[in-house]
N, C-alpha and C positions, 0 to 999 in steps of 0.2 A: 809629743805634744802636737796637736793639730792647729791649723789656722790658715787664713788666706792672706798672702803677703803680696804687695805691689813693689816691684823693684824699678826704680827710675834712674837710668844712667845712659849717657850717650856713648859710652865705651862698650862696644859689643862684647869684648872679652870679659869685662867685669860683670856685665849683665848675665852672661852665660855661666860664669864661675859661681857667682853668688846664687843664682837660681838653682844650679845643680846641687850646691851644698845644702841649701834649705829644703829642696825637694827630697834629698836623701834622708832628711830628718823628719819627713812626714808632712811637711807643709805644702799647701797648694800655692803655687807661685805664678804670678803674671808679671811680665816685664815689658816696659816701653822705653824708647830711646830719647824721648824729649819731654820737656815740661808741658808743652801744649797737649800732647797725647795723655799725659798723666791727669791733667785737669779734666779732660773729656772722660777718661775712664772712671775717675772718681765721682763724676756726676751721674754715672750709670750703674756703678757697682759699689758694694760695701766691702771694705777690706778690714782685716784685724790689725794690720801694721803696714807702714810705708817706709821703705828704705829709699832715701832721696839724695841723689848727688847734687851738689851745689853748682859746680862749674860746668854748665851745659850751654851750648849755643842756643840762641833764641831766648826762650823763657828759662831763666836759671832756677835752681832749687829754692832760693829765697823767695822768689816771686810766686812759685807754686805753693809754698807753705803759706804765704800771705793770703793767697786767694782761697785756699781750702781749709785753713785751720779752724774756722768757726763753723764749717759745714761737716767736718768729719770728726768722730770722737776717738778714733784709734791713735795709738802712739805714732809719732813721726821721728825717725832716726836719720840724721844727716850723715852722709858719707862725703868726705871732702879732703883734697890735698892741702887745703888751707888749714893751718894749725895754730894761728896766732890767737891770743886771748880775745882780741877784738872780733875776729871772725866767729869764734865760738859763742861769744856773748850775743852777737847779732843774730845768729841762728836760733839760739835758745830764746832770745827775746821775741821772736816771731811766733813762739808757741811750740817749737820742737821739743821733744822729750829727751833726746840724747844726741851725741855728736861723736862720730868715730872718724879719725883721720886716716887717710891713705898714706902708705900701704898699711893694711891691717891684717891681723891673723884671723883666718876664717873661723877658728874655734872661738875666738873672742867675739866675733860678729854673731855667731850662732848662740853664744851664751847671752849676749845682750838681748837678742831677739826673744829668746825663751824667757828671760827675766821680765821683760815688758809684757809679754803675753800672759805670764803667770799673774802679774799685777792686775791686768785687765780682768782676768777671771775672778780674782778675789774681790775686786771693787764692784763688778757688775751687779751681783745679787744685793749688795748693800746700798746701792745708789738710791733706790726707791724706798718709800715707806719710812723715811727718817723724819717726816713731819716738817714743821715750819719753825724757823728760828727768827726772832726779832730782837735786834739790838740797836738802840737809837733810831735812826731813820732808815735802817737797812732791814729788809725782810727777805729771808732766803727760804724758798720752798723746794726741798730736794726731791719731793715726790714728783713734782712737775718740772724739775731741773730749771728753775727760774729764780730771778732775784729782782727786787724792786728797791730803789733808793728815793726816798721822799715821794713815794707813790708812782714813780716813773720806772718803767722796765729798763734794765741794763743788760746788754748782751755780753755774756761771758762764755769762754770755751769750757768744755767738760772738766779739764784739769783745773781751771781757775775756780769753777764751782766746787770741786772737791777740796781745794785748798781753802776757800772761803768757809765751807762747811766745817772743816777741821778747826780753823781759827775761831769761828764763832762758837763751836761746841766746847772749846777750851777757853772761853772768854775770861779775861782777868789773869790768866796764867802766862808766864813768860816761857816761850817755846824756842828752843835752840834750832838752828838750821838743820842740825843733824837729826834731831827728833822729828821735825816736820818732814824731812826727806824720807826718813825710814817709814813713818806712819802714812804719809800721803802717796808717795811714789812706790812704796812697798818693794824696794829692790836695793841691793847692795851695789848695783852697777850704775854708772852715769856720773854726771858732773853736779856736785852739790850746789854749785853756783846758780843752778836753775831755780832754786828756791828764791833767792833774792830777785831774780829776773821776773818770776811769776808774781812775787809780792809787788814789784814795781808796776807790773801790768794791772794788777788789782787796784792799786792806788790811782793810776791814771783813769781807769774806767769807773771806779766806784767811790774812791776816797781821796780826791785830789788835794784836799786840805789836810790830810793826815789826821783827821779827827778820831778815827777808829783803829786803824792799823798803825801801831806805835813801834818804833825801833828801840829796843833796849840795848844800848851800845855794849858790845862785848859779850852779850848773852843771847840775843835773838829777837823775837817779835812778840807783841802782846796785842790782843784785840780788846778794845774797851768801848764803853758807851761814849757819847759825845761829851759828857761831863767828866770822863776820865775813869768812870767806874763801870764794871761789867754788869749787864742786866739781861734778863731773858724772860720769855713768856712761854 
């Protein structure tokens, strides 16, 4: 599989090791030692995936993710020695797609990278041409990758748009986290808790009153109209 990957880590030995492993698998790899250089590089070039260390001097990986998440569409995978649930949730909450703790097996890293790139390939052709969905005061236009709430534009990341599209396309249905993760993320790898984190982000940006995105306790989530019933146009 091919793809262009940016490796961001202030540890030269890890940068070299990860870069060599990925290059051996046919990827084009660029590596930078700091968050500041990563932000500059991402402003100039397009990458298919970013491997981002969290604990770096100066601008750390969390800040890098915060600055670039809404500007880049590719998957972001955090690499970190921090392995507490709080750290993982914080990383995923900023829009990262996966989290791998150090030390990690290089084969596992390569498998995660391949899985996310496969998902990108499957999702890319279907992102456009899916028309417009309207439920309540929310209008989603997947052809132009945009969403409006009560006539006002709302900025969402690509992943959040995909998740919203999935929820609205299955309006009225109760969807388990497992099903959402399988159908939207399209991979068996990663942390399923990222579903709840992305749902939380959607609510903050689009549905703070929880009028549309309902939690069905013990079962999953359901997208409904403001009145509680699904409707579409």
